[in-house]
RORONU-529835 format. One line per field, with one value per residue: chain; x, y, z of N, C-alpha, C in turn. Coordinates in steps of 0.2 Angstrom, whole numbers. Layout:
# RORONU-529835
chaine = [A | ...]
nc1 = [X | ...]
nc2 = [Y | ...]
nc3 = [Z | ...]
cac1 = [X | ...]
cac2 = [Y | ...]
cac3 = [Z | ...]
cc1 = [X | ...]
cc2 = [Y | ...]
cc3 = [Z | ...]
# end
This chain:
# RORONU-529835
chaine = [A | A | A | A | A | A | A | A | A | A | A | A | A | A | A | A | A | A | A | A | A | A | A | A | A | A | A | A | A | A | A | A | A | A | A | A | A | A | A | A | A | A | A | A | A | A | A | A | A | A | A | A | A | A | A | A | A | A | A | A | A | A | A | A | A | A | A | A | A | A | A | A | A | A | A | A | A | A | A | A | A | A | A | A | A | A | A | A | A | A | A | A | A | A | A | A | A | A | A | A | A | A | A | A | A | A | A | A | A | A | A | A | A | A | A | A | A | A | A | A | A | A | A | A | A | A | A | A | A | A | A | A | A | A | A | A | A | A | A | A | A | A | A | A | A | A | A | A | A | A | A | A | A | A | A | A | A | A | A | A | A | A | A | A | A | A | A | A | A | A | A | A | A | A | A | A | A | A | A | A | A | A | A | A | A | A | A | A | A | A | A | A | A | A | A | A | A | A | A | A | A | A | A | A | A | A | A | A | A | A | A | A | A | A | A | A | A | A | A | A | A | A | A | A | A | A | A | A | A | A | A | A | A | A | A | A | A | A | A | A | A | A | A | A | A]
nc1 = [453 | 443 | 427 | 417 | 405 | 389 | 379 | 363 | 355 | 343 | 332 | 317 | 307 | 302 | 303 | 314 | 324 | 324 | 327 | 340 | 347 | 346 | 354 | 366 | 370 | 370 | 383 | 391 | 392 | 388 | 387 | 377 | 370 | 358 | 351 | 339 | 327 | 312 | 300 | 301 | 309 | 311 | 306 | 292 | 290 | 302 | 308 | 300 | 303 | 317 | 318 | 328 | 339 | 336 | 343 | 353 | 346 | 341 | 353 | 357 | 364 | 356 | 356 | 356 | 360 | 371 | 384 | 385 | 384 | 396 | 406 | 416 | 423 | 437 | 438 | 427 | 415 | 404 | 389 | 383 | 374 | 372 | 378 | 389 | 393 | 402 | 419 | 428 | 437 | 432 | 427 | 425 | 414 | 421 | 435 | 432 | 429 | 440 | 449 | 442 | 444 | 458 | 460 | 452 | 460 | 471 | 466 | 458 | 443 | 429 | 416 | 401 | 390 | 373 | 360 | 343 | 328 | 321 | 328 | 342 | 358 | 361 | 371 | 375 | 377 | 386 | 398 | 404 | 411 | 426 | 427 | 418 | 407 | 403 | 392 | 394 | 381 | 366 | 365 | 353 | 345 | 349 | 346 | 347 | 339 | 339 | 342 | 347 | 359 | 366 | 368 | 376 | 388 | 391 | 393 | 405 | 414 | 415 | 421 | 434 | 451 | 467 | 477 | 480 | 480 | 496 | 495 | 483 | 486 | 496 | 488 | 480 | 489 | 492 | 491 | 476 | 466 | 451 | 434 | 426 | 437 | 441 | 429 | 429 | 440 | 435 | 425 | 433 | 440 | 429 | 425 | 435 | 437 | 424 | 425 | 435 | 428 | 427 | 416 | 406 | 396 | 381 | 372 | 380 | 385 | 382 | 385 | 399 | 403 | 400 | 408 | 420 | 419 | 418 | 431 | 439 | 434 | 438 | 452 | 459 | 466 | 479 | 481 | 491 | 492 | 480 | 481 | 491 | 485 | 476 | 484 | 490 | 479 | 476 | 488 | 488 | 476 | 479 | 490 | 484 | 476 | 486 | 496 | 508 | 517]
nc2 = [463 | 470 | 468 | 469 | 482 | 480 | 488 | 493 | 500 | 511 | 501 | 491 | 482 | 478 | 465 | 459 | 466 | 462 | 448 | 449 | 454 | 442 | 433 | 439 | 438 | 424 | 422 | 428 | 442 | 458 | 472 | 483 | 495 | 507 | 515 | 528 | 519 | 513 | 511 | 518 | 519 | 514 | 497 | 487 | 475 | 471 | 468 | 458 | 448 | 446 | 439 | 430 | 438 | 451 | 461 | 466 | 475 | 484 | 490 | 495 | 508 | 522 | 531 | 546 | 545 | 537 | 542 | 548 | 536 | 529 | 536 | 535 | 524 | 515 | 507 | 502 | 491 | 488 | 479 | 472 | 465 | 469 | 475 | 489 | 506 | 512 | 512 | 501 | 490 | 473 | 460 | 444 | 437 | 429 | 434 | 447 | 446 | 441 | 451 | 460 | 454 | 454 | 468 | 472 | 465 | 474 | 484 | 492 | 500 | 492 | 494 | 487 | 489 | 486 | 485 | 492 | 482 | 482 | 487 | 487 | 494 | 511 | 521 | 533 | 528 | 519 | 525 | 529 | 518 | 508 | 496 | 483 | 470 | 455 | 442 | 426 | 422 | 415 | 422 | 425 | 427 | 437 | 443 | 444 | 441 | 452 | 448 | 436 | 439 | 446 | 435 | 427 | 434 | 435 | 422 | 420 | 428 | 422 | 410 | 413 | 410 | 412 | 412 | 422 | 430 | 437 | 449 | 455 | 457 | 466 | 477 | 479 | 484 | 497 | 514 | 520 | 533 | 539 | 536 | 548 | 558 | 556 | 560 | 574 | 578 | 577 | 586 | 598 | 598 | 599 | 611 | 620 | 617 | 621 | 634 | 637 | 636 | 623 | 613 | 611 | 608 | 613 | 603 | 591 | 592 | 585 | 571 | 573 | 576 | 565 | 555 | 560 | 558 | 544 | 541 | 546 | 538 | 525 | 524 | 522 | 530 | 536 | 543 | 553 | 556 | 562 | 573 | 579 | 582 | 591 | 602 | 605 | 610 | 621 | 629 | 632 | 639 | 650 | 656 | 660 | 670 | 678 | 683 | 689 | 686]
nc3 = [544 | 533 | 528 | 513 | 508 | 504 | 492 | 489 | 476 | 473 | 476 | 473 | 477 | 494 | 498 | 491 | 496 | 509 | 506 | 501 | 512 | 520 | 511 | 512 | 526 | 526 | 522 | 530 | 529 | 534 | 531 | 525 | 513 | 508 | 494 | 490 | 491 | 483 | 490 | 502 | 518 | 535 | 528 | 530 | 523 | 519 | 531 | 536 | 526 | 528 | 540 | 551 | 548 | 551 | 559 | 550 | 542 | 552 | 555 | 543 | 532 | 526 | 511 | 500 | 487 | 475 | 475 | 488 | 495 | 493 | 497 | 507 | 502 | 495 | 484 | 471 | 465 | 451 | 448 | 434 | 420 | 407 | 391 | 390 | 385 | 392 | 396 | 406 | 417 | 417 | 427 | 434 | 446 | 455 | 454 | 457 | 471 | 476 | 474 | 483 | 495 | 497 | 497 | 508 | 518 | 519 | 525 | 517 | 511 | 503 | 491 | 484 | 471 | 468 | 456 | 453 | 452 | 440 | 429 | 432 | 436 | 431 | 419 | 425 | 438 | 436 | 432 | 444 | 448 | 450 | 443 | 433 | 437 | 430 | 427 | 420 | 412 | 403 | 388 | 382 | 392 | 403 | 415 | 432 | 448 | 461 | 474 | 471 | 464 | 475 | 483 | 475 | 474 | 488 | 491 | 483 | 490 | 503 | 500 | 496 | 499 | 507 | 498 | 487 | 470 | 464 | 458 | 463 | 476 | 474 | 470 | 482 | 491 | 487 | 490 | 488 | 482 | 490 | 485 | 486 | 487 | 473 | 467 | 471 | 464 | 451 | 451 | 452 | 440 | 431 | 435 | 431 | 417 | 413 | 415 | 405 | 394 | 388 | 388 | 375 | 360 | 369 | 368 | 370 | 382 | 394 | 391 | 389 | 401 | 408 | 402 | 406 | 420 | 421 | 417 | 427 | 437 | 434 | 434 | 446 | 455 | 466 | 482 | 482 | 469 | 466 | 474 | 467 | 454 | 458 | 462 | 450 | 443 | 451 | 450 | 436 | 435 | 443 | 436 | 424 | 429 | 433 | 422 | 420 | 430]
cac1 = [450 | 437 | 422 | 414 | 399 | 384 | 375 | 357 | 354 | 336 | 328 | 310 | 303 | 305 | 305 | 320 | 329 | 325 | 330 | 347 | 350 | 347 | 359 | 372 | 371 | 372 | 390 | 395 | 392 | 383 | 387 | 372 | 368 | 353 | 350 | 333 | 322 | 306 | 294 | 303 | 313 | 311 | 301 | 290 | 290 | 309 | 309 | 297 | 307 | 324 | 318 | 333 | 344 | 333 | 348 | 356 | 341 | 342 | 360 | 359 | 364 | 352 | 359 | 352 | 363 | 377 | 390 | 386 | 385 | 402 | 411 | 422 | 426 | 443 | 437 | 420 | 413 | 397 | 387 | 378 | 374 | 371 | 384 | 389 | 397 | 408 | 425 | 430 | 439 | 427 | 429 | 421 | 412 | 427 | 440 | 430 | 429 | 447 | 451 | 439 | 448 | 465 | 459 | 450 | 465 | 475 | 462 | 454 | 435 | 426 | 409 | 398 | 384 | 368 | 355 | 336 | 326 | 318 | 333 | 349 | 362 | 362 | 377 | 376 | 379 | 392 | 404 | 408 | 415 | 432 | 427 | 412 | 407 | 398 | 391 | 393 | 374 | 363 | 365 | 346 | 341 | 355 | 344 | 347 | 336 | 343 | 344 | 352 | 365 | 369 | 370 | 382 | 394 | 392 | 396 | 412 | 417 | 416 | 425 | 440 | 456 | 472 | 481 | 477 | 485 | 500 | 492 | 478 | 489 | 499 | 483 | 478 | 494 | 492 | 487 | 471 | 461 | 444 | 429 | 425 | 442 | 441 | 424 | 430 | 444 | 431 | 422 | 438 | 441 | 423 | 424 | 441 | 435 | 419 | 427 | 438 | 423 | 428 | 410 | 403 | 390 | 377 | 368 | 384 | 389 | 381 | 389 | 406 | 405 | 399 | 414 | 426 | 418 | 420 | 438 | 442 | 432 | 442 | 459 | 463 | 471 | 482 | 480 | 496 | 490 | 474 | 483 | 495 | 481 | 473 | 489 | 491 | 474 | 476 | 493 | 485 | 471 | 483 | 494 | 479 | 474 | 492 | 500 | 515 | 521]
cac2 = [462 | 474 | 465 | 474 | 484 | 479 | 494 | 492 | 506 | 512 | 495 | 493 | 478 | 476 | 457 | 458 | 469 | 457 | 442 | 451 | 453 | 435 | 431 | 442 | 435 | 417 | 421 | 432 | 449 | 462 | 479 | 485 | 502 | 507 | 522 | 529 | 514 | 516 | 511 | 521 | 516 | 506 | 494 | 482 | 469 | 469 | 466 | 451 | 443 | 445 | 434 | 431 | 443 | 458 | 466 | 470 | 480 | 489 | 493 | 497 | 515 | 525 | 537 | 549 | 543 | 533 | 546 | 548 | 529 | 526 | 542 | 532 | 518 | 515 | 503 | 501 | 487 | 489 | 473 | 473 | 460 | 472 | 478 | 496 | 509 | 514 | 508 | 499 | 483 | 468 | 455 | 439 | 437 | 426 | 439 | 453 | 445 | 440 | 458 | 463 | 451 | 457 | 475 | 472 | 463 | 479 | 490 | 496 | 499 | 490 | 494 | 483 | 491 | 482 | 490 | 491 | 476 | 483 | 488 | 487 | 501 | 516 | 523 | 538 | 525 | 515 | 530 | 530 | 512 | 506 | 490 | 480 | 463 | 452 | 435 | 423 | 419 | 414 | 429 | 426 | 429 | 438 | 446 | 440 | 444 | 456 | 444 | 430 | 442 | 447 | 428 | 424 | 438 | 433 | 415 | 420 | 431 | 417 | 404 | 415 | 409 | 417 | 411 | 426 | 431 | 443 | 456 | 457 | 459 | 473 | 482 | 480 | 488 | 504 | 519 | 522 | 538 | 537 | 538 | 555 | 561 | 556 | 564 | 581 | 580 | 577 | 592 | 603 | 598 | 601 | 619 | 623 | 616 | 625 | 641 | 638 | 635 | 616 | 610 | 614 | 612 | 612 | 596 | 586 | 593 | 579 | 566 | 574 | 576 | 558 | 552 | 562 | 555 | 537 | 540 | 546 | 532 | 518 | 525 | 519 | 535 | 536 | 550 | 558 | 558 | 566 | 580 | 582 | 585 | 598 | 607 | 607 | 614 | 628 | 633 | 634 | 645 | 656 | 658 | 663 | 676 | 683 | 680 | 692 | 684]
cac3 = [538 | 532 | 523 | 508 | 510 | 498 | 492 | 485 | 473 | 471 | 476 | 472 | 481 | 500 | 498 | 488 | 501 | 514 | 504 | 500 | 519 | 522 | 507 | 515 | 532 | 525 | 520 | 535 | 527 | 538 | 530 | 519 | 512 | 503 | 491 | 486 | 490 | 480 | 494 | 508 | 523 | 534 | 524 | 533 | 519 | 519 | 538 | 536 | 522 | 531 | 545 | 556 | 546 | 552 | 561 | 545 | 540 | 557 | 554 | 536 | 531 | 521 | 508 | 495 | 480 | 475 | 477 | 495 | 498 | 492 | 498 | 511 | 499 | 491 | 478 | 470 | 459 | 449 | 445 | 428 | 415 | 401 | 388 | 391 | 381 | 396 | 396 | 412 | 418 | 418 | 431 | 436 | 453 | 459 | 453 | 461 | 478 | 478 | 475 | 489 | 501 | 497 | 499 | 515 | 522 | 519 | 528 | 512 | 511 | 496 | 490 | 478 | 469 | 465 | 454 | 455 | 449 | 433 | 423 | 434 | 437 | 425 | 417 | 430 | 444 | 435 | 431 | 450 | 450 | 447 | 439 | 432 | 439 | 426 | 428 | 413 | 411 | 397 | 385 | 380 | 398 | 407 | 421 | 439 | 453 | 466 | 480 | 468 | 463 | 481 | 485 | 471 | 477 | 495 | 491 | 481 | 496 | 508 | 498 | 494 | 504 | 508 | 493 | 482 | 465 | 466 | 455 | 467 | 482 | 473 | 470 | 488 | 495 | 484 | 494 | 484 | 485 | 492 | 480 | 487 | 484 | 466 | 464 | 471 | 459 | 445 | 452 | 451 | 433 | 428 | 436 | 427 | 410 | 411 | 414 | 399 | 388 | 385 | 387 | 370 | 361 | 374 | 368 | 371 | 388 | 399 | 389 | 390 | 408 | 410 | 400 | 411 | 427 | 420 | 416 | 434 | 441 | 433 | 434 | 452 | 457 | 473 | 486 | 480 | 462 | 466 | 476 | 461 | 449 | 461 | 462 | 443 | 441 | 455 | 447 | 429 | 436 | 445 | 430 | 419 | 432 | 434 | 416 | 420 | 436]
cc1 = [443 | 432 | 419 | 407 | 395 | 379 | 369 | 355 | 347 | 332 | 321 | 306 | 306 | 307 | 312 | 326 | 330 | 328 | 338 | 350 | 351 | 353 | 366 | 374 | 373 | 380 | 394 | 396 | 387 | 383 | 383 | 371 | 363 | 352 | 343 | 328 | 315 | 300 | 296 | 307 | 312 | 305 | 299 | 290 | 297 | 311 | 306 | 301 | 314 | 324 | 324 | 339 | 341 | 338 | 352 | 352 | 341 | 348 | 362 | 359 | 359 | 355 | 355 | 354 | 369 | 383 | 391 | 387 | 392 | 408 | 417 | 425 | 432 | 442 | 430 | 419 | 405 | 395 | 382 | 379 | 374 | 378 | 383 | 394 | 403 | 413 | 428 | 432 | 433 | 429 | 424 | 419 | 418 | 433 | 438 | 431 | 436 | 450 | 449 | 443 | 455 | 465 | 457 | 456 | 470 | 472 | 458 | 447 | 433 | 419 | 407 | 391 | 379 | 362 | 348 | 334 | 324 | 323 | 340 | 352 | 362 | 369 | 380 | 379 | 386 | 398 | 408 | 412 | 421 | 432 | 420 | 412 | 401 | 398 | 390 | 386 | 372 | 362 | 358 | 342 | 346 | 353 | 344 | 343 | 341 | 346 | 349 | 359 | 369 | 372 | 376 | 388 | 396 | 396 | 404 | 416 | 419 | 421 | 432 | 445 | 461 | 477 | 479 | 482 | 489 | 498 | 487 | 481 | 493 | 494 | 481 | 483 | 495 | 488 | 482 | 468 | 454 | 439 | 427 | 430 | 442 | 435 | 425 | 435 | 440 | 427 | 426 | 439 | 435 | 423 | 429 | 439 | 429 | 421 | 431 | 434 | 424 | 421 | 406 | 402 | 386 | 373 | 373 | 387 | 388 | 385 | 396 | 408 | 404 | 405 | 420 | 425 | 420 | 427 | 441 | 440 | 436 | 449 | 463 | 468 | 473 | 480 | 485 | 494 | 485 | 476 | 488 | 491 | 478 | 478 | 491 | 486 | 474 | 482 | 491 | 480 | 474 | 487 | 490 | 477 | 480 | 497 | 507 | 519 | 523]
cc2 = [466 | 471 | 471 | 476 | 483 | 485 | 493 | 499 | 506 | 505 | 496 | 489 | 476 | 469 | 456 | 461 | 464 | 450 | 443 | 451 | 446 | 432 | 433 | 439 | 427 | 416 | 426 | 439 | 453 | 469 | 480 | 492 | 502 | 515 | 523 | 523 | 517 | 516 | 514 | 517 | 518 | 503 | 488 | 475 | 466 | 466 | 459 | 446 | 442 | 440 | 435 | 436 | 450 | 463 | 469 | 476 | 486 | 493 | 496 | 505 | 517 | 531 | 540 | 547 | 539 | 536 | 546 | 541 | 526 | 531 | 539 | 526 | 519 | 512 | 501 | 496 | 488 | 482 | 475 | 467 | 462 | 475 | 486 | 499 | 512 | 509 | 507 | 492 | 479 | 462 | 450 | 440 | 434 | 431 | 445 | 452 | 443 | 447 | 461 | 460 | 454 | 464 | 476 | 470 | 469 | 485 | 494 | 495 | 498 | 491 | 490 | 486 | 486 | 486 | 488 | 485 | 476 | 483 | 488 | 494 | 505 | 518 | 528 | 535 | 522 | 519 | 530 | 524 | 511 | 500 | 487 | 473 | 460 | 445 | 432 | 419 | 418 | 421 | 430 | 428 | 431 | 441 | 442 | 444 | 447 | 452 | 438 | 433 | 443 | 440 | 426 | 428 | 436 | 426 | 416 | 424 | 426 | 412 | 406 | 413 | 414 | 417 | 415 | 428 | 437 | 449 | 459 | 460 | 466 | 478 | 484 | 484 | 495 | 508 | 523 | 528 | 536 | 539 | 546 | 560 | 562 | 560 | 572 | 583 | 581 | 584 | 598 | 603 | 601 | 609 | 622 | 623 | 620 | 632 | 642 | 637 | 628 | 613 | 613 | 608 | 609 | 605 | 590 | 587 | 587 | 573 | 567 | 573 | 569 | 554 | 553 | 558 | 548 | 536 | 541 | 540 | 526 | 519 | 522 | 524 | 534 | 543 | 555 | 560 | 563 | 573 | 583 | 585 | 591 | 603 | 609 | 612 | 621 | 632 | 636 | 640 | 651 | 660 | 662 | 670 | 681 | 681 | 683 | 690 | 677]
cc3 = [538 | 527 | 519 | 510 | 503 | 498 | 487 | 482 | 470 | 471 | 476 | 477 | 488 | 501 | 496 | 492 | 506 | 512 | 503 | 507 | 521 | 518 | 510 | 521 | 531 | 524 | 525 | 533 | 530 | 536 | 524 | 519 | 507 | 501 | 488 | 485 | 488 | 485 | 501 | 512 | 530 | 531 | 528 | 529 | 519 | 526 | 538 | 532 | 525 | 536 | 550 | 554 | 547 | 555 | 556 | 542 | 545 | 557 | 548 | 536 | 525 | 518 | 502 | 488 | 481 | 477 | 485 | 498 | 498 | 494 | 502 | 508 | 495 | 485 | 477 | 464 | 458 | 446 | 440 | 423 | 408 | 398 | 389 | 387 | 385 | 396 | 403 | 412 | 420 | 421 | 433 | 444 | 457 | 459 | 458 | 469 | 480 | 479 | 481 | 495 | 502 | 499 | 506 | 520 | 523 | 522 | 523 | 512 | 503 | 496 | 483 | 477 | 465 | 462 | 455 | 450 | 442 | 428 | 425 | 435 | 430 | 424 | 423 | 437 | 442 | 434 | 438 | 452 | 446 | 442 | 438 | 434 | 434 | 427 | 421 | 413 | 404 | 394 | 382 | 386 | 403 | 414 | 427 | 444 | 458 | 471 | 477 | 467 | 469 | 484 | 482 | 473 | 484 | 495 | 489 | 486 | 501 | 506 | 496 | 500 | 504 | 503 | 487 | 477 | 467 | 463 | 459 | 473 | 481 | 473 | 477 | 492 | 492 | 488 | 489 | 487 | 486 | 486 | 480 | 485 | 477 | 463 | 465 | 466 | 452 | 445 | 450 | 444 | 429 | 429 | 431 | 419 | 408 | 410 | 408 | 393 | 384 | 383 | 381 | 364 | 367 | 374 | 370 | 378 | 393 | 397 | 390 | 397 | 411 | 408 | 404 | 418 | 426 | 420 | 423 | 438 | 440 | 433 | 440 | 454 | 464 | 476 | 483 | 473 | 462 | 468 | 470 | 456 | 452 | 461 | 455 | 441 | 445 | 452 | 440 | 430 | 439 | 440 | 425 | 422 | 433 | 428 | 416 | 425 | 435]
# end
């Protein structure tokens, strides 16, 4: 069983990082990654707040951005309470952690993204995820403290048993492409589409690219499918250069 890795994206307060570490260890989770912490790393306030969970901080991986932090993951969840224009599957914490258990049991690596305290994850973070985790909270006050959100997902992870839904087990047995494989495919498509003049007008380029990245992120491609797409793009490029052959 490979437990999920909890990824704190641009966390702001060291106290919240330390509290998140304590919440993780409460439920037997010890794999933490941090991207772009506001106050640097290591953080003395995080260490003080973590108390007996300090070893999680000692072992935590520091990454420059979300893409690097999830590169080895086969499936990624993004936690957010706000409505988004991005189209992705939305699951409850219970469903998400059932999926994480099934995937982990099959040797798959799962990542869970948690956003910064002020505004949560941005769309540029969420496009890398396969699915969104949303907690059914008071719509008039949907914001959860970072450590509270970590605690909630950790609790759901711990309480899941072996009797998991058949649909979850089917997903777990699929030979998924890693997030880095998917991102390289997205890079390849952008390169070819850019050469073909697809991204136009200039004012819409960033939005078009984000929509494409989001599409690749949610598709759940297998390794074989990713290689097939690469082969298609290489063949198209070759044919354009050699039209008579």
